C-alpha positions as CSV (number, residue, x, y, z in Angstrom):
1,M,0.0,0.0,0.0
2,K,2.8,2.4,0.8
3,K,4.5,1.9,-2.6
4,S,1.2,2.4,-4.4
5,I,0.5,5.7,-2.7
6,L,4.1,6.9,-3.2
7,F,3.7,5.9,-7.0
8,L,0.4,7.8,-7.2
9,A,1.9,10.9,-5.7
10,A,4.8,10.8,-8.2
11,I,2.5,10.4,-11.1
12,L,0.3,13.3,-9.8
13,L,3.2,15.7,-9.4
14,L,4.6,14.9,-12.9
15,S,1.3,15.0,-14.7
16,V,0.2,18.4,-13.2
17,S,3.5,19.9,-14.0
18,S,3.2,19.1,-17.7
19,F,-0.5,20.3,-18.0
20,A,0.0,23.6,-16.1
21,Q,3.4,25.0,-17.1
22,A,2.2,28.6,-17.0
23,G,0.4,28.3,-13.7
24,F,2.7,25.8,-12.0
25,R,5.0,26.7,-9.0
26,L,7.1,24.4,-6.8
27,G,8.3,25.1,-3.3
28,I,9.6,23.8,0.0
29,K,8.0,24.3,3.4
30,G,8.2,23.4,7.1
31,G,6.8,24.3,10.5
32,A,5.4,23.2,13.8
33,N,2.6,20.9,14.6
34,L,0.3,20.8,17.7
35,N,-1.0,17.2,17.9
36,Q,-3.6,15.4,19.9
37,V,-4.9,11.8,19.6
38,S,-8.5,11.8,21.0
39,G,-9.7,8.9,23.1
40,V,-9.6,8.1,26.8
41,S,-6.3,6.3,26.2
42,F,-4.4,9.5,25.5
43,S,-3.8,12.8,27.1
44,D,-6.1,15.8,26.2
45,A,-3.1,18.1,25.9
46,Y,-1.6,19.1,22.6
47,A,2.0,18.0,22.0
48,L,4.6,19.9,19.9
49,S,6.2,18.3,16.8
50,Y,7.2,19.4,13.2
51,H,6.6,18.9,9.5
52,V,8.8,19.5,6.4
53,G,8.2,18.8,2.7
54,V,7.5,20.1,-0.8
55,F,4.4,21.6,-2.3
56,T,3.1,22.6,-5.8
57,E,0.7,25.4,-6.7
58,I,-1.3,24.8,-9.9
59,D,-3.6,27.6,-11.1
60,F,-6.7,26.8,-13.2
61,N,-7.6,30.5,-13.3
62,K,-7.0,33.6,-11.2
63,R,-9.2,32.2,-8.4
64,L,-9.0,28.4,-8.4
65,G,-6.2,26.0,-8.2
66,L,-4.8,22.8,-6.7
67,Q,-2.1,22.4,-4.2
68,P,-0.7,18.8,-3.8
69,E,2.0,18.3,-1.2
70,V,4.3,15.6,0.2
71,L,5.2,16.1,3.9
72,W,7.2,14.3,6.5
73,N,4.7,14.8,9.3
74,Q,5.5,14.0,12.9
75,S,2.7,13.4,15.5
76,S,3.2,12.9,19.1
77,T,1.0,12.4,22.2
78,T,1.2,11.0,25.8
79,V,-0.6,7.8,26.9
80,A,-3.1,8.5,29.7
81,S,-3.8,6.5,32.8
82,G,-7.0,5.2,31.2
83,F,-5.0,3.1,28.8
84,A,-3.9,0.5,31.4
85,S,-7.4,0.1,32.7
86,I,-8.9,-0.6,29.2
87,Y,-6.0,-2.8,27.9
88,Q,-4.7,-4.6,30.9
89,S,-4.1,-7.8,28.9
90,V,-1.9,-6.1,26.4
91,A,-0.5,-3.0,28.0
92,A,3.3,-2.8,28.7
93,L,4.2,-2.5,32.4
94,N,5.2,1.1,32.4
95,V,2.7,2.4,29.8
96,Q,1.3,5.3,31.9
97,D,2.6,8.7,30.9
98,A,4.6,7.2,28.0
99,R,5.3,9.4,25.1
100,V,4.2,8.1,21.6
101,T,5.9,9.5,18.4
102,L,4.4,8.6,15.1
103,N,6.0,9.6,11.8
104,Y,3.7,9.9,8.8
105,L,4.4,10.5,5.1
106,S,1.4,12.8,4.5
107,I,-0.1,13.6,1.1
108,P,-2.6,16.6,1.2
109,I,-4.4,17.4,-2.0
110,L,-5.9,20.8,-1.4
111,L,-8.2,23.0,-3.4
112,R,-6.9,26.6,-3.5
113,Y,-9.2,29.6,-3.6
114,S,-7.5,33.0,-3.9
115,V,-9.4,35.7,-2.2
116,G,-6.8,38.1,-3.6
117,K,-3.1,38.1,-4.4
118,L,-2.3,38.1,-0.7
119,V,-4.7,35.5,0.8
120,T,-5.4,31.9,-0.3
121,L,-7.9,29.5,1.4
122,N,-7.0,25.8,1.3
123,A,-9.2,22.7,1.9
124,G,-9.2,19.0,1.0
125,P,-8.3,15.5,2.0
126,Q,-5.0,14.3,3.4
127,F,-3.7,10.7,3.1
128,G,-1.2,9.6,5.7
129,I,1.2,6.5,5.6
130,L,2.6,5.5,9.0
131,M,6.4,5.2,8.4
132,N,7.1,3.9,12.0
133,Q,4.8,1.9,14.2
134,D,5.5,2.6,17.9
135,Q,5.1,-0.8,19.5
136,T,6.0,0.2,23.1
137,L,2.3,0.2,24.0
138,L,2.1,-3.6,23.6
139,K,4.2,-6.2,25.2
140,N,3.3,-8.9,22.6
141,G,4.8,-6.8,19.7
142,T,1.5,-6.3,17.9
143,N,1.1,-3.0,16.2
144,A,-1.0,-0.6,18.2
145,F,-1.7,1.8,15.3
146,S,-3.2,1.5,11.9
147,N,-0.8,1.7,8.9
148,G,-2.5,4.8,7.5
149,D,-4.7,7.8,8.4
150,F,-7.2,9.9,6.5
151,S,-8.0,13.4,7.5
152,M,-9.7,16.6,6.2
153,V,-7.7,19.9,6.1
154,G,-8.7,23.4,6.2
155,G,-6.5,26.5,6.4
156,L,-5.4,30.0,5.3
157,Q,-2.2,31.0,3.5
158,F,-0.5,34.4,3.1
159,N,1.4,34.9,-0.2
160,L,4.3,37.4,0.1
161,K,6.1,37.2,-3.3
162,L,8.2,34.0,-2.8
163,L,7.3,33.5,0.9
164,R,4.3,31.5,2.1
165,I,3.0,31.8,5.7
166,Y,0.2,29.4,6.6
167,G,-2.0,27.9,9.3
168,R,-4.1,24.8,9.1
169,Y,-6.3,22.4,11.1
170,N,-6.4,18.8,10.3
171,I,-9.0,16.5,11.7
172,G,-8.7,12.6,11.4
173,M,-11.7,10.8,10.0
174,K,-10.3,7.3,10.6
175,N,-10.0,5.2,13.7
176,I,-6.3,4.5,14.0
177,N,-6.7,2.1,16.9
178,Q,-5.6,-1.3,15.6
179,I,-5.8,-3.2,18.9
180,D,-9.7,-3.5,19.0
181,Q,-12.7,-1.3,19.1
182,K,-12.8,-0.5,22.9
183,D,-11.6,3.0,22.4
184,K,-11.7,5.2,19.2
185,W,-8.5,7.0,18.4
186,T,-8.6,9.9,16.0
187,S,-5.9,12.5,15.3
188,Q,-6.2,16.2,15.4
189,Q,-3.4,18.6,14.3
190,I,-2.8,22.3,14.1
191,Q,-0.1,23.3,11.7
192,V,1.7,26.6,11.3
193,G,4.7,27.2,9.1
194,V,6.5,28.9,6.3
195,G,7.1,28.0,2.7
196,L,9.5,29.2,0.0
197,R,8.5,29.2,-3.7
198,L,11.4,28.1,-5.8
């Protein structure tokens, strides 16, 4: 599945560049994430992490466009005391207050709407491939988290010549709990960052 999504992302980036030469821009970006995994198994507090990657801006006309991206997107959270009470049969001995870090290859495919030259609104789906599966939650070595995530993204971007300054909110639509259905785990993420158009 990981190879298929990577192949699809590469095809998408190549095809859109060939069909939108005049309105095609490429750039790099990076910034901070505030993450939370909802569910009684995890802390309610947001945890700080980061994202880096590349983006493309494809203009269909002066207002509408597409913005596909490929990001290395880190998500982190803290296991709550409720985890041990729910999963006593599989929980590791010192699971309480354990830090969990998940690294995703995220592929947002966003619709761009330009309010003016300065402001762009972004919205669309994001597909995530889990690159590392943190197995410290389970003593039997079984993966605790799903291989992938799916979320919806909405945000605002300021365009200052070559510089991009943005903020986004990502809300997970998929249950990433792979242990069982006792507790639903979904991701939430606030992103802020800067991009540089090349």
